Each structure stands twice: as structure tokens, then as C-alpha cells.
C-alpha positions in Angstrom: 89.2 115.9 119.2 89.3 117.4 122.7 87.5 115.4 125.4 86.3 116.4 128.8 85.6 113.9 131.6 83.6 115.2 134.6 84.4 113.5 137.9 87.3 112.5 140.2 87.1 108.8 140.9 88.3 105.4 139.6 85.6 105.3 136.9 86.8 108.7 135.6 90.4 107.5 135.8 89.5 104.6 133.6 87.7 106.9 131.1 90.7 109.3 130.9 93.2 106.4 130.5 91.1 105.0 127.7 90.6 108.4 126.0 94.3 109.0 126.3 94.9 105.8 124.3 92.3 106.6 121.6 93.8 107.7 118.4 90.9 110.0 117.7 91.6 112.1 120.8 94.2 114.9 120.8 93.7 116.2 124.4 91.9 114.9 127.5 90.7 117.1 130.3 89.2 116.1 133.6 87.3 118.2 136.1 88.4 118.0 138.8 90.3 114.7 138.5 92.8 113.2 141.0 96.4 112.4 141.4 96.4 109.4 139.1 94.2 111.0 136.4 96.8 113.7 136.1 99.1 111.2 134.4 96.7 110.8 131.5 94.7 114.1 131.4 95.0 117.7 132.2 93.1 118.2 135.5 91.0 121.3 135.7 90.0 122.9 139.1 86.3 122.8 138.5 83.9 120.9 140.8 81.4 118.5 139.3 78.5 120.6 140.6 79.8 123.9 139.1 77.6 123.6 136.0 78.2 127.1 134.5 81.9 126.8 134.8 81.9 123.4 133.2 79.9 124.7 130.2 82.2 127.8 129.9 85.3 125.6 130.0 83.9 123.2 127.3 83.2 126.2 125.0 86.5 127.9 125.5 88.5 124.7 125.0 86.8 123.4 121.9 85.5 120.3 123.7 84.1 117.9 121.1 82.7 115.5 123.6 82.0 115.6 127.3 81.4 112.5 129.4 79.8 112.9 132.8 81.0 110.2 135.3 79.1 110.5 138.6 75.4 110.3 139.3 75.0 113.5 141.2 75.7 116.0 138.4 73.4 113.9 136.1 70.6 114.1 138.7 71.1 117.9 139.0 70.7 118.4 135.2 74.2 119.0 133.9 73.4 117.2 130.7 70.4 119.4 130.1 72.5 122.5 130.4 75.2 121.2 128.0 72.5 120.3 125.5 70.8 123.8 125.9 74.2 125.3 124.9 74.6 123.1 121.9 77.4 121.0 123.3 78.0 117.3 122.6 77.6 115.4 125.9 77.2 111.7 126.8 74.9 111.3 129.7 71.2 111.2 130.4 69.0 114.2 131.1 67.7 115.0 134.6 64.4 113.3 133.8 66.0 110.2 132.3 68.5 109.8 135.1 65.6 109.1 137.4 66.0 105.5 136.5 68.9 105.6 139.0 67.9 108.6 141.1 64.6 107.0 142.2 64.4 103.3 142.9 60.6 103.7 143.0 60.5 105.2 139.5 62.6 102.3 138.2 60.4 99.7 139.8 57.2 101.3 138.6 58.6 101.5 135.1 59.5 97.8 135.2 56.1 96.8 136.5 54.3 98.8 133.9 56.3 97.3 131.0 56.7 93.7 132.5 60.4 93.8 132.8 61.6 91.0 135.1 62.5 92.1 138.6 61.7 91.3 142.2 58.2 92.0 143.6 58.2 95.1 145.8 56.3 97.8 147.7 57.3 101.4 148.5 56.9 103.1 151.9 57.3 106.5 153.5 55.8 105.3 156.9 58.0 103.1 159.1 54.9 101.5 160.7 53.5 100.4 157.3 57.0 99.2 156.2 57.3 97.3 159.4 54.0 95.5 159.0 54.9 94.6 155.4 58.3 93.2 156.4 56.8 91.1 159.2 54.3 89.7 156.7 56.9 88.8 154.2 59.7 87.6 156.5 63.4 87.3 155.6 65.6 87.3 153.6 64.3 90.6 152.2 65.9 93.7 150.6 65.6 97.3 151.9 66.6 100.2 149.5 66.7 103.9 150.0 64.7 105.4 147.1 67.3 108.1 146.2 71.0 108.3 145.6 73.2 106.9 148.4 76.7 106.4 146.8 76.1 102.6 146.4 75.5 102.2 150.1 71.7 102.6 150.3 70.9 98.9 150.0 70.6 96.4 152.9 70.2 92.7 152.0 68.6 91.6 155.3 69.0 88.0 156.2 66.8 88.3 159.3 63.6 90.1 160.1 65.2 92.2 162.8 68.0 93.3 160.4 65.3 94.4 157.9 63.3 96.3 160.5 66.5 98.1 161.8 67.4 99.1 158.2 63.9 100.4 157.5 63.9 102.4 160.8 67.3 103.7 160.2 66.3 105.1 156.8 62.8 106.3 157.5 63.0 107.4 161.1 66.6 108.4 161.5 67.2 109.9 158.0 70.2 107.6 157.4 70.6 109.0 153.9 68.8 112.3 154.3 66.2 113.0 151.7 67.3 109.9 149.7 65.8 107.6 152.3 62.5 109.6 152.9 61.0 106.8 150.8 62.2 103.2 150.7 61.6 100.2 148.4 61.1 96.9 150.1 61.6 94.0 147.7 61.8 90.3 147.6 65.2 88.6 147.9 66.4 87.1 144.7 68.7 84.1 144.7 71.3 83.6 141.9 74.4 84.9 140.3 74.8 88.6 140.1 76.4 90.4 137.2 76.7 93.9 135.6 75.6 94.7 132.1 76.5 98.2 130.8 75.3 99.5 127.5 75.9 102.7 125.5 72.6 104.0 124.5 71.2 106.9 122.4 67.4 106.7 122.1 66.7 103.3 120.5 70.4 102.6 119.6 72.3 100.3 121.9 75.9 99.2 122.0 76.5 96.4 124.6 79.7 96.4 126.7 81.3 93.3 128.1 79.8 91.7 131.1 81.4 92.1 134.5 80.9 90.9 138.1 81.1 93.3 141.0 81.7 92.5 144.7 79.6 94.9 146.9 80.3 93.6 150.4 83.2 95.1 152.3 84.8 91.8 153.5 85.8 88.4 152.2 83.1 85.7 151.6 80.6 88.5 151.0 80.5 89.6 154.7 80.0 93.1 156.1 78.1 96.1 154.8 77.4 97.0 151.2 80.0 99.4 149.7 80.3 101.2 146.4 82.2 98.1 145.2 85.3 96.3 146.4 86.4 94.7 143.2 85.3 93.4 139.8 86.3 91.3 136.9 85.5 90.8 133.2 84.5 88.7 131.3 82.2 86.6 133.4 83.0 83.4 131.5 81.2 80.9 133.7 77.7 82.4 133.0 75.7 80.4 130.4 76.4 81.5 126.8 72.8 82.7 126.3 72.8 85.0 129.3 73.8 88.2 127.5 71.3 87.7 124.7 68.4 87.0 127.1 69.3 90.1 129.2 69.4 92.2 126.0 66.1 90.9 124.7 64.1 90.7 127.9 65.6 93.7 129.9 67.8 96.2 128.1 65.8 96.7 124.8 62.4 96.7 126.6 63.6 99.4 129.2 65.1 101.5 126.5 61.8 101.4 124.5 59.9 102.0 127.7 61.9 105.2 128.4 61.1 106.4 124.9 57.4 105.7 125.3 57.4 107.5 128.6 58.8 110.7 127.0 62.2 110.3 128.7 64.5 108.9 126.0 67.8 107.7 127.4 71.2 108.8 126.2 74.3 107.7 128.1 75.4 104.5 129.9 72.5 102.3 131.0 73.9 100.1 133.8 71.8 97.1 134.6 72.7 95.3 137.8 71.2 91.9 137.1 70.9 88.5 138.8 70.6 85.2 136.9 67.8 83.3 138.7 66.2 79.9 137.8 63.7 81.9 135.9 66.3 83.8 133.9 68.0 87.2 134.4 66.1 89.8 136.5 66.9 93.4 137.4 68.3 94.3 140.8 68.9 97.9 139.9 69.5 100.4 137.1 72.2 103.1 137.1 72.4 106.0 134.7 76.2 106.0 134.3 79.3 103.9 134.1 79.6 101.5 137.0 82.5 101.7 139.5 84.6 99.5 139.7 83.2 97.7 136.7 84.3 100.4 134.3 87.9 99.9 135.3 88.0 96.3 134.3 85.7 96.6 131.3 87.5 99.5 129.6 90.9 97.9 130.4 89.7 95.1 127.9 88.3 97.5 125.2 90.2 97.6 121.9 87.8 100.0 120.2 88.3 103.8 120.1 85.8 104.7 122.8 85.7 108.4 122.0 84.8 107.7 118.4 82.3 105.0 119.4 80.5 107.6 121.6 80.6 110.5 119.2 79.3 108.3 116.4 76.5 107.0 118.6 75.4 110.5 119.3 75.4 111.1 115.6 73.2 108.0 115.1 75.9 105.6 113.9 76.1 102.4 115.8 79.1 100.0 115.8 80.0 97.1 117.9 82.8 97.3 120.5 85.9 95.1 120.2 87.4 93.3 123.1 90.6 91.7 124.2 90.3 87.9 125.0 92.1 88.5 128.3 90.5 88.5 131.7 90.9 91.7 133.8 90.4 91.7 137.5 90.4 94.8 139.8 90.9 94.8 143.5 90.0 97.9 145.5 92.2 99.2 148.3 89.9 101.0 150.8 90.6 103.2 153.8 90.3 101.3 157.1 86.8 101.9 158.4 85.1 102.3 155.0 82.2 102.3 154.3 81.9 104.0 157.7 84.2 106.7 159.0 87.8 106.7 157.9 91.0 108.8 158.0 92.4 110.6 154.9 95.9 111.7 153.9 97.7 108.5 154.4 100.6 108.0 151.9 100.0 105.5 149.1 103.4 106.1 147.4 104.9 102.8 148.4 101.8 100.9 147.3 102.1 102.5 143.8 105.5 100.8 143.5 103.9 97.4 143.2 104.2 95.9 139.7 100.6 96.3 138.5 98.5 99.1 137.1 96.5 101.2 139.5 93.4 103.2 138.9 93.1 106.1 141.4 89.7 106.5 143.1 90.4 108.7 146.1 93.9 110.3 145.9 95.5 113.7 145.8 98.9 115.2 145.7 100.2 116.4 149.0 103.6 118.1 148.6 105.8 115.5 146.9 103.6 112.6 148.1 100.4 111.0 146.9 97.9 110.5 149.7 94.5 109.0 150.3 91.5 111.3 149.8 88.5 109.0 150.1 87.0 105.7 151.2 87.9 103.7 148.1 91.5 104.8 147.3 93.0 102.7 144.5 92.1 99.8 142.3 94.8 97.3 141.4 94.2 95.8 137.9 95.6 92.5 136.8 95.3 90.9 133.4 95.8 87.3 132.2 94.6 84.7 129.8 92.0 83.5 132.4 90.7 84.3 135.8 93.4 82.3 137.6 96.3 84.1 135.9 94.7 87.5 136.3 94.1 86.9 140.0 97.7 85.6 140.5 99.0 88.8 138.9 97.1 91.3 141.0 97.4 89.5 144.3 101.1 88.8 143.9 101.5 92.6 143.4 99.5 93.5 146.4 101.2 90.9 148.6 104.5 92.6 147.8 103.7 95.9 149.5 102.6 97.1 153.0 99.0 98.3 153.1 98.9 99.9 156.5 95.7 102.1 156.9 94.1 100.3 154.0 92.4 96.9 153.4 91.3 94.9 150.5 89.3 91.7 149.8 91.4 88.6 149.2 88.7 86.7 147.3 87.8 88.9 144.3 87.0 86.5 141.4 87.1 83.4 143.6 83.6 82.3 142.6 84.6 82.4 139.0 87.8 80.5 139.8 85.7 77.6 141.4 83.4 77.5 138.4 86.0 77.8 135.6 
């Protein structure tokens, strides 16, 4: 079959790389793709937001399955258009993607159906938000209601930090329309992990657990980013964690979406935290996580394209996994997640002896250069977290990373607990 991946980042590179390996796939296309994706798929010069052109391309190139990577085209209804044209597409409708597109919608859904999450209130007025924050104290979490590329969350350890974040979002339009409403929720203490599931209506295929590192700098310091690294599996979590998360969170929210008339088809990403009272929801996303997808799919032995196509046809099978641990370390442009420069060469970095997923790269003449905040993800594999970490950091230590930075402690918590 021919497969089309929509997107240009590291998540899409991981999808294209996996589809390239799948025996059921004859040709992989990616729109628009990047410099690394071009090694595993034919990159097509169509932007993620060019809905009509994407539909036309899928029809003209006999695309059997389209997978939409980023959240923005989902929120803009790309899935709906594909479905209206009778095309097979894996991704939620515009209405269903509200589980990511509106934090308030997700929280209200969880409250209605008793799905475990932090207590919260929503605000459009800074004065009311300020009064609430002062009444609650810190630590406390401030979230932009809408999409903010993974950067719309502030875990405030002081009251002043919380007030500044709320003011920044509501009064100064930090994230434009996305922060016209905010969610203020209780701080939850525990071990965070990511649980992605392939969903079609009431059918669910769980993927392997992963752990993401959101903060920009070592020891979880600095601002939140889209993710600075991840690893899978998360072997130090209690054995019953996945089952509890499935029974108490994933299955109830999938059923809730159906009851609300917005059945979910696509990747349901649950950002969870294991508290003393069990797993609770931090956030839901409506698509493959980034950088979790890179490490999770690197471990997948199943034919992903067949798994997805069969799921759309109503046939559910379990995914198969390598026993190895995979760890991914993101190389980001200096200044990220704030302002940063582009078009710095990454050619010598790519000479390191490890596999790189490209997140923000492009071809410039005979060179490959940076074209985003998160630029590359170096993936290392080993029999456990220690050997996987050794592999990836040995590779990164062997090259000069001028103009870029990366965290030196990805997976260190797991190492201490293994």
C-alpha cells in the first residue's frame, strides 16, 4: 500500500522510518517532510494546512492510509475533509481533537465522567484568576486553554511565578487566542509518564509506555519545551501501572467521548502522573507525542501500517515490542524555547555513530542545516537504560555541537531506580 504522513518534525520522521520498514508498505510519502525524512520517504511540497491539495494528492497517488502528525491540521478539520472524500485517514475529527485543543473541554469531560485528574478552575479574567491563585497558594499549574506547541504550561513553584504566568497569558496574549482562557489546577506530585493508545471508537491498542523530559535544562530546570528527550520502556514503574491507567483513564475517556457524540479515532496520548492515589491525568493530546513517538516506534516490531489499517476496519491486534530500551536526546537550537537562530550546519553532528531523527532540518545547497527549535533527536538502544544512555551520550560527546544544546540527564531518574 501507499502511505502518506502529514507533517515535518521528529514525530513524522519516526512514522516515515517505521512505515519504510513495514512489509505491507510499498511507498511512503510525507508532506512536507524534512531533510532526514527524505531518506525514507518521498517528500511532497504541500504544507500541512493546504487541505485541498493534500486530499487531491491522496486521490491521485492511490494513498491507502494517511496519518496526520501535528495537532494544528487536526484542530482545523483535515480528518473531516479526508473522511468526506472517502479516504482512509488515521486522526481524530475536529470535534474529537478538542480533547487536546481545549484544556477546559478535557477537564470538564474528566470531571463529568469521574476520570482522575487535578482539581481546577477556568478563567478569562486575570483578576479572578489572581484571587483564586492567592487563595490556593503554590505550587500550582497554569495552562493556556488552547494549542501552544507544548509550551503553554507553567508549573509555578511560587505564587508570584503563578501570577506572572496568568497575567502573561490573559493580559499580554502570550499565546494569542490560545491563552484567552486559562486553566488553573492543583499541582500533582509523583512520577510522570506518557501512555499512547491507538483508538477507533471503542477499540484500543495500547502502545509501550514512555517518559518525556519537558524542561529545557538538566535537573528539570528552565522553561517547559515541546520535549527535550524520552525513553521507553519505563521499567521502574510498578507492574500494575499500565493496567490501572487503562482501566481507570483510557477506557473511561474513550467511552466518554462516544457518549458525548464525539467518538475518537487516532492516537489518544495521555500525559499521566503516578500519585500516591494512583495514576492521574495531566493532559490529553490527540496525536502521537513528540519525542515519545521516536523512542516508542523505534522499539515496535509490528507492522504499524497494517495495525492502523486493520484498526480502521474494526480488527484489533496487540502490538509487539523489542525488549531493548531506547533513549532519545533532543539537540535544540541555542535559545529554544525562546528566540533562536536557524540555518546552522548539522552535517558534522550527523557523522556521530548513532541514529538521528530529524525534527527541524532542511537541505541548503550541499549541506543540511537547522530549521527549527528542536533540530535532531539522537536515539540510542541497549539491553537496559544504562547501556542505552551510554550509547547515545558517547555518540554526542564525540561531536561538536556549537549553536545547539542538549540535556545530559535524560533517563537519569530511571537509572537511579533501576
